[in-house]
C-alpha positions as CSV (number, residue, x, y, z in Angstrom):
1,M,-201.2,107.2,47.9
2,A,-200.6,104.1,50.1
3,F,-204.3,103.1,49.7
4,L,-204.3,103.8,46.0
5,N,-201.1,101.9,45.4
6,T,-202.5,98.9,47.4
7,I,-205.8,98.9,45.3
8,N,-203.9,99.3,42.0
9,D,-201.5,96.5,42.8
10,I,-204.3,94.1,43.5
11,L,-206.3,95.3,40.4
12,W,-203.4,95.2,38.0
13,T,-201.3,92.3,39.3
14,Y,-204.0,89.8,40.0
15,I,-207.1,90.8,38.0
16,L,-206.7,92.9,34.9
17,V,-203.6,91.3,33.5
18,A,-205.3,87.9,33.4
19,I,-208.6,89.2,32.1
20,L,-207.1,91.3,29.4
21,L,-205.0,88.4,28.1
22,F,-207.9,86.0,28.3
23,A,-210.2,88.4,26.4
24,A,-207.6,89.1,23.8
25,I,-206.9,85.4,23.2
26,W,-210.7,84.5,23.3
27,F,-211.6,87.1,20.7
28,T,-208.6,86.2,18.5
29,I,-209.9,82.6,18.5
30,R,-213.6,83.6,17.9
31,T,-212.8,85.9,15.1
32,R,-210.3,83.4,13.6
33,G,-207.5,85.9,14.0
34,V,-209.2,88.8,12.3
35,Q,-206.3,91.1,13.1
36,F,-204.0,88.9,11.1
37,R,-206.0,87.4,8.3
38,M,-207.7,90.7,7.4
39,F,-204.7,93.0,7.7
40,G,-204.7,93.6,4.0
41,E,-208.4,94.6,4.2
42,M,-207.5,97.1,7.0
43,I,-205.0,98.8,4.7
44,R,-207.5,98.9,1.8
45,L,-210.2,100.4,4.0
46,L,-207.8,103.0,5.4
47,C,-206.6,104.1,2.0
48,S,-210.2,104.6,0.9
49,S,-211.6,106.0,4.1
50,G,-211.2,109.7,3.5
51,K,-214.6,110.1,1.9
52,R,-217.9,109.9,3.7
53,E,-220.1,107.0,2.6
54,N,-223.8,107.4,1.8
55,T,-225.2,104.8,4.2
56,G,-228.8,105.8,4.0
57,A,-228.7,107.0,7.6
58,V,-229.0,110.6,8.9
59,H,-225.7,112.6,8.6
60,S,-224.2,109.9,6.3
61,D,-223.8,112.2,3.3
62,S,-223.9,115.5,5.2
63,R,-221.1,118.0,5.4
64,H,-221.5,117.7,9.2
65,S,-220.6,114.0,9.3
66,V,-217.2,112.5,10.2
67,S,-215.3,110.4,7.7
68,S,-213.9,107.0,8.6
69,F,-210.3,108.4,8.3
70,Q,-211.1,111.4,10.6
71,A,-212.5,109.0,13.2
72,F,-209.3,106.9,12.8
73,A,-207.2,110.1,13.2
74,V,-209.0,111.2,16.4
75,S,-208.6,107.7,18.0
76,I,-204.9,107.7,17.0
77,A,-204.5,111.2,18.4
78,S,-205.8,109.9,21.8
79,R,-203.6,106.8,21.6
80,V,-200.4,108.4,20.5
81,G,-199.3,110.6,23.3
82,T,-197.6,110.4,26.7
83,G,-197.9,106.6,26.6
84,N,-195.8,106.3,23.5
85,L,-192.9,108.6,24.6
86,A,-193.0,108.7,28.4
87,G,-195.0,105.5,29.2
88,V,-192.8,103.2,27.2
89,A,-189.7,104.7,28.9
90,T,-191.2,104.2,32.3
91,A,-192.2,100.6,31.4
92,I,-188.6,99.9,30.3
93,A,-187.1,101.6,33.3
94,L,-189.2,99.7,35.8
95,G,-189.8,96.4,34.0
96,G,-186.7,96.1,31.9
97,P,-186.4,95.4,28.2
98,G,-188.8,92.5,28.5
99,A,-191.7,94.9,29.0
100,V,-191.4,95.7,25.3
101,F,-192.1,92.1,24.4
102,W,-195.3,92.1,26.5
103,M,-196.4,95.4,25.0
104,W,-196.1,93.7,21.6
105,I,-198.1,90.7,22.7
106,I,-201.0,92.7,24.2
107,A,-201.1,94.8,21.0
108,L,-201.1,91.8,18.6
109,L,-203.7,89.9,20.5
110,G,-205.6,93.0,21.8
111,A,-206.3,94.2,18.3
112,S,-209.1,91.6,18.2
113,T,-210.6,93.2,21.3
114,A,-210.4,96.6,19.7
115,F,-212.2,95.2,16.6
116,I,-215.0,93.8,18.8
117,E,-215.6,97.0,20.8
118,S,-215.4,99.4,17.8
119,T,-217.7,97.3,15.7
120,L,-220.3,97.2,18.5
121,A,-220.0,101.0,18.9
122,Q,-220.9,101.4,15.2
123,L,-223.8,98.9,15.5
124,Y,-225.4,100.7,18.5
125,K,-224.5,104.3,17.6
126,V,-227.2,107.0,17.9
127,K,-228.0,110.2,16.0
128,G,-226.3,113.3,17.5
129,T,-226.7,117.0,16.6
130,D,-223.9,117.2,14.1
131,S,-222.5,113.6,14.0
132,F,-223.2,110.1,15.3
133,R,-222.5,109.3,18.9
134,G,-221.7,106.0,20.6
135,G,-219.4,103.9,22.7
136,P,-219.6,101.5,25.6
137,A,-222.1,103.5,27.5
138,Y,-224.4,103.4,24.5
139,Y,-224.0,99.7,23.7
140,I,-224.3,98.8,27.4
141,Q,-227.6,100.5,27.7
142,K,-229.0,99.4,24.4
143,G,-227.5,95.9,24.3
144,L,-227.7,94.9,28.0
145,G,-230.5,97.2,29.1
146,K,-228.6,98.3,32.2
147,R,-228.8,102.1,32.5
148,W,-227.0,102.2,35.8
149,F,-224.1,100.2,34.4
150,A,-223.9,102.5,31.4
151,V,-223.9,105.6,33.6
152,L,-221.1,104.1,35.8
153,F,-218.9,103.6,32.7
154,A,-219.7,107.1,31.4
155,I,-218.6,108.6,34.8
156,L,-215.4,106.6,34.9
157,I,-214.3,107.5,31.4
158,T,-215.1,111.1,31.9
159,L,-213.0,111.2,35.1
160,T,-210.2,109.2,33.5
161,F,-209.8,110.8,30.1
162,G,-211.3,114.2,30.4
163,L,-209.6,115.1,33.7
164,A,-206.8,112.7,35.0
165,F,-205.2,111.7,31.7
166,N,-205.3,115.3,30.4
167,S,-203.4,116.4,33.5
168,V,-200.8,113.7,32.8
169,Q,-200.5,114.9,29.2
170,S,-200.0,118.5,30.1
171,N,-197.5,117.6,32.8
172,T,-195.4,115.7,30.2
173,I,-195.4,118.6,27.8
174,A,-194.3,121.0,30.5
175,A,-191.5,118.7,31.7
176,A,-190.2,118.2,28.2
177,A,-190.4,122.0,27.4
178,Q,-188.6,122.8,30.6
179,M,-185.8,120.4,30.0
180,S,-185.2,121.4,26.3
181,F,-186.0,125.1,26.3
182,G,-185.9,126.1,30.0
183,L,-189.6,127.3,29.8
184,S,-191.5,127.8,33.0
185,P,-194.3,125.2,33.5
186,I,-196.7,128.0,34.4
187,W,-196.4,129.7,31.0
188,V,-196.5,126.4,29.2
189,G,-199.7,125.6,31.1
190,V,-201.2,129.0,30.2
191,V,-200.6,128.4,26.5
192,L,-201.8,124.8,26.6
193,T,-205.0,125.9,28.3
194,I,-205.8,128.6,25.8
195,L,-205.1,126.3,22.8
196,T,-207.2,123.5,24.4
197,I,-210.2,125.7,24.9
198,V,-210.0,127.1,21.4
199,I,-209.9,123.6,19.8
200,I,-212.5,121.8,22.0
201,W,-215.0,124.6,21.7
202,G,-215.4,123.6,18.1
203,G,-216.7,120.1,18.9
204,I,-215.9,116.8,17.2
205,R,-215.6,118.3,13.7
206,R,-212.9,120.8,14.7
207,I,-211.1,118.1,16.7
208,S,-211.2,115.6,13.8
209,R,-210.0,118.2,11.3
210,F,-207.1,119.2,13.6
211,S,-206.2,115.6,14.3
212,E,-206.2,114.3,10.7
213,V,-203.6,116.9,9.8
214,V,-201.3,116.9,12.8
215,V,-201.2,113.3,13.9
216,P,-200.1,111.6,10.6
217,A,-197.4,114.2,10.0
218,M,-195.8,114.0,13.5
219,A,-196.1,110.2,13.6
220,M,-194.2,109.9,10.2
221,L,-191.5,112.2,11.4
222,Y,-191.0,110.3,14.6
223,I,-190.9,107.0,12.8
224,L,-188.3,108.3,10.3
225,L,-186.1,109.5,13.2
226,A,-186.4,106.1,14.9
227,I,-185.5,104.4,11.6
228,F,-182.4,106.7,11.4
229,V,-181.4,105.7,14.9
230,I,-181.8,102.0,14.1
231,I,-179.8,102.4,10.9
232,I,-176.8,104.0,12.6
233,S,-177.1,101.4,15.4
234,Y,-177.7,98.4,13.1
235,D,-175.0,96.3,14.7
236,R,-176.8,96.4,18.1
237,I,-180.2,95.4,16.8
238,P,-179.8,91.6,17.0
239,S,-178.6,91.8,20.6
240,I,-181.4,94.2,21.5
241,L,-184.0,91.9,20.1
242,S,-182.5,89.0,22.0
243,M,-182.4,91.0,25.2
244,I,-186.1,91.9,24.8
245,V,-187.2,88.3,24.4
246,H,-184.8,86.9,27.0
247,D,-185.8,89.4,29.7
248,A,-189.5,88.8,29.2
249,F,-189.0,85.3,30.6
250,H,-185.7,85.1,32.5
251,G,-183.5,86.9,35.0
252,S,-184.5,90.0,36.9
253,A,-187.5,90.6,34.6
254,V,-189.5,87.7,36.1
255,L,-190.6,88.1,39.7
256,G,-193.2,86.8,42.1
257,G,-193.8,83.2,41.0
258,G,-193.9,84.0,37.3
259,I,-195.8,87.2,37.4
260,G,-193.0,89.6,36.5
261,M,-192.6,93.3,36.5
262,A,-191.9,93.1,32.8
263,L,-195.3,91.5,32.2
264,I,-197.2,93.9,34.5
265,M,-195.6,97.0,33.2
266,G,-195.8,95.9,29.5
267,I,-199.5,95.2,29.7
268,K,-200.3,98.2,32.0
269,R,-198.5,100.8,29.9
270,G,-199.4,98.9,26.7
271,L,-203.1,99.4,27.6
272,F,-202.6,103.0,28.5
273,S,-201.1,103.5,25.1
274,N,-203.1,101.4,22.6
275,E,-206.4,101.4,24.7
276,A,-207.5,98.0,23.3
277,G,-210.4,96.8,25.4
278,E,-210.4,99.8,27.6
279,G,-213.6,101.3,26.0
280,S,-212.2,104.7,24.9
281,A,-211.6,104.3,21.2
282,P,-215.2,103.1,20.5
283,N,-216.5,106.5,21.4
284,V,-214.9,108.1,18.4
285,A,-215.2,105.0,16.2
286,A,-219.0,105.4,16.5
287,T,-218.9,108.9,14.9
288,A,-217.7,107.7,11.5
289,S,-220.2,107.4,8.6
290,V,-219.6,103.9,7.0
291,S,-221.8,101.4,5.2
292,H,-221.0,98.5,7.5
293,P,-220.0,98.4,11.2
294,V,-217.1,96.1,10.5
295,K,-215.3,98.7,8.4
296,Q,-214.6,100.9,11.3
297,G,-213.9,97.9,13.5
298,L,-211.1,96.9,11.2
299,I,-209.7,100.4,11.0
300,Q,-209.6,100.7,14.7
301,A,-207.9,97.3,15.0
302,F,-205.2,98.7,12.7
303,A,-204.9,101.7,15.0
304,V,-203.6,99.4,17.7
305,F,-200.8,98.2,15.4
306,T,-200.0,101.8,14.5
307,D,-199.8,102.9,18.1
308,T,-197.8,100.0,19.7
309,I,-196.0,98.1,16.9
310,L,-194.9,101.3,15.2
311,I,-194.8,104.3,17.6
312,C,-194.1,102.5,20.9
313,S,-191.5,100.3,19.2
314,C,-189.8,103.5,17.9
315,T,-189.4,104.8,21.5
316,A,-188.3,101.4,22.7
317,F,-185.5,101.0,20.2
318,I,-184.3,104.6,20.7
319,I,-184.0,103.9,24.4
320,L,-182.4,100.5,24.1
321,C,-180.0,101.5,21.4
322,S,-178.7,104.3,23.8
323,G,-178.0,101.8,26.6
324,L,-179.3,104.3,29.1
325,F,-182.4,102.4,30.2
326,D,-180.9,101.3,33.6
327,T,-179.5,104.6,34.7
328,G,-182.4,105.4,37.1
329,V,-184.0,108.0,34.8
330,S,-187.5,107.4,33.6
331,G,-190.4,109.1,31.8
332,I,-190.1,111.6,29.1
333,Q,-186.6,112.6,30.3
334,L,-185.3,109.1,29.6
335,T,-186.6,109.4,26.0
336,Q,-185.0,112.8,25.6
337,I,-181.7,111.8,27.0
338,A,-181.6,108.6,24.9
339,L,-182.3,110.4,21.7
340,E,-179.8,113.2,22.6
341,G,-177.2,110.5,23.0
342,E,-177.8,109.2,19.6
343,V,-178.3,112.3,17.4
344,G,-177.1,115.2,19.7
345,K,-179.0,118.1,21.3
346,I,-181.4,118.3,18.4
347,G,-182.8,114.9,19.5
348,S,-183.9,116.2,22.9
349,T,-185.4,119.2,21.2
350,F,-187.3,117.1,18.7
351,V,-188.8,114.9,21.5
352,A,-190.0,118.1,23.2
353,I,-191.7,119.2,20.0
354,A,-193.1,115.8,19.2
355,V,-194.4,115.3,22.7
356,F,-196.2,118.6,22.4
357,F,-198.1,117.6,19.3
358,F,-198.7,114.0,20.4
359,A,-199.8,114.9,23.9
360,F,-201.8,118.0,22.8
361,T,-203.8,116.0,20.3
362,S,-204.4,113.5,23.0
363,I,-205.7,116.3,25.2
364,V,-208.3,117.4,22.7
365,S,-209.3,113.8,21.8
366,N,-209.5,112.8,25.4
367,Y,-211.8,115.7,25.9
368,Y,-214.2,114.3,23.3
369,Y,-214.5,111.0,25.2
370,G,-215.7,112.9,28.2
371,E,-218.1,115.1,26.2
372,T,-219.9,112.3,24.4
373,N,-220.3,110.4,27.7
374,L,-221.6,113.5,29.5
375,Q,-224.2,113.9,26.7
376,F,-225.2,110.3,27.3
377,I,-225.8,111.0,31.0
378,R,-227.5,114.3,30.4
379,D,-227.6,116.3,27.2
380,S,-227.2,119.7,28.8
381,R,-225.5,122.7,27.2
382,P,-224.5,124.2,30.6
383,L,-223.0,120.9,31.7
384,I,-220.9,120.7,28.6
385,V,-219.7,124.3,29.0
386,A,-218.8,123.6,32.7
387,Y,-216.9,120.4,31.6
388,R,-214.9,122.3,28.9
389,L,-213.8,124.9,31.5
390,T,-212.9,122.1,34.0
391,V,-210.8,120.4,31.3
392,G,-209.0,123.7,30.7
393,A,-208.4,124.0,34.4
394,M,-207.1,120.5,34.7
395,V,-204.7,121.1,31.8
396,M,-203.3,124.1,33.7
397,I,-203.1,122.3,37.0
398,G,-201.4,119.3,35.4
399,A,-198.7,121.5,33.9
400,V,-197.5,122.8,37.3
401,M,-198.2,119.9,39.8
402,S,-196.6,116.7,40.7
403,L,-199.0,114.0,39.4
404,D,-198.2,111.0,41.5
405,F,-201.7,111.1,43.1
406,V,-203.4,111.8,39.7
407,W,-201.5,108.9,38.1
408,G,-202.8,106.7,40.9
409,L,-206.4,107.8,40.4
410,A,-206.0,107.5,36.6
411,D,-204.7,103.9,36.9
412,L,-207.6,103.1,39.2
413,F,-210.3,104.6,37.0
414,M,-208.7,103.1,33.9
415,G,-208.8,99.7,35.5
416,L,-212.4,100.0,36.6
417,M,-213.6,101.3,33.2
418,T,-211.8,98.4,31.5
419,L,-213.5,95.9,33.7
420,C,-216.9,97.5,32.9
421,N,-216.2,97.4,29.1
422,L,-214.9,93.8,29.1
423,T,-218.0,92.7,31.0
424,A,-220.2,94.2,28.3
425,L,-218.0,92.6,25.5
426,A,-218.4,89.2,27.1
427,F,-222.2,89.4,26.5
428,L,-222.4,91.4,23.3
429,G,-219.2,90.4,21.5
430,R,-221.2,87.7,19.6
431,Y,-222.9,90.4,17.5
432,S,-219.5,91.7,16.2
433,I,-218.7,88.1,15.2
434,I,-222.0,87.8,13.3
435,L,-221.3,91.1,11.6
436,L,-217.8,89.9,10.6
437,R,-219.2,86.8,8.9
438,D,-221.8,89.0,7.1
439,Y,-219.0,91.4,6.0
440,T,-216.8,88.6,4.8
441,S,-219.6,86.9,2.9
442,Q,-220.4,90.1,1.0
443,R,-216.8,90.8,0.2
444,T,-216.4,87.3,-1.1
445,R,-219.3,87.9,-3.5
446,G,-217.6,91.1,-4.7
447,Y,-220.0,93.6,-3.0
448,N,-219.2,96.7,-1.1
449,P,-220.6,95.4,2.2
450,Q,-223.7,97.1,3.4
451,Y,-225.4,96.5,6.8
452,H,-229.2,96.4,7.1
453,L,-231.4,95.9,10.1
454,S,-232.5,92.5,8.8
455,T,-229.0,91.1,9.2
456,I,-229.5,90.8,13.0
457,P,-233.3,91.1,13.3
458,Q,-233.4,90.4,17.1
459,I,-231.8,93.7,17.8
460,A,-233.3,95.8,15.0
461,D,-235.3,98.0,17.4
462,K,-232.1,98.9,19.3
463,T,-230.0,100.0,16.3
464,E,-231.5,103.2,15.1
465,C,-228.9,104.4,12.5
466,W,-229.1,101.7,9.9
467,P,-231.4,101.3,6.9
468,D,-234.0,98.6,6.6
């Protein structure tokens, strides 16, 4: 743990914070603020994304394909989980209210990075057995021609999401269930493991169908509850907003020559939650059947807003309205105690139920990230079966163990995979910008944008899933 903490401190304090902010600002400038000026287009696309488009490519009009909204739901399922309920609480407990400000900043700027990576994933996607496949490993190999680099990323994301993060998710569910219902973590782990195996054995189609029903419903209920807390605490909101902004730059929130715990925790837990630039969401963004890569890029940029600006902010205001953020409690227990203080015992119970659905949908979505990257390394049925069983085992182990060591490994792997992905974006991001200009031009002329290989002829031989 001492070694891991030292490495993670260097990685996150001196390297990743600077690179993530630089990338987010750079892509915001290069796309001319795509996440702001095309926000209305994101809403329009999301409202019309339930149907599969006939793109002229294999699977595009097949019953086996994944719709744009289903891909959005799976990516939200992975994003909305422990990070939103427990991660935000930990960030506030360790970094103070100012951490919320930096979570907002990394989401607002990082949405441009999410657009770039998910558009690339669509551009370089490949034909799978029952859906498209893609992600950083695929665009690194096809776009940069570096197989070893692509395999390195595939290994890191499989270890991070399929194993380490899933242990964290199951541990959070077990902790919340024990606090609210007195349930033994062992039995919670058994139930979670069985449910996980049942869902993931159905592949991406079963995962997407499960996620598109559960995630929107639970997210809406959680948002409504947070709105209720804000309404009954309306007189405290101005002072809370002032405290968030003040503590981001002054007082105890700023340490170490301007690099404060608020900044570090806000960006670190913000990335864990919204995944912008991390390289995870592009794996599911690639599965959607759309007529132009930019469509899914815009929808995935909107997913960052949904995760951080909506869900994370809900948790932040619940905790800050309670005034319990500096009591020494952190994690999911802080969220439960804060909500219980506002609405009574039912608040803690609701958090336990919400964290089950949020974290469980994250488990099955995280699994898919590992599966598609294992298929990239070697498309072997026995390997996939072994991976599914290992995921089930890690869910069980996570429910009953202390996860300090796993959290350390998860932070390390998450940091390394983010560096790999951002390196690829630095070289390939220009193609997403070309696609954005093409999309905007077609929309201005009143067309439903369509991508053809002739749009970027220099890479036509590397993009196999688009019509001539």
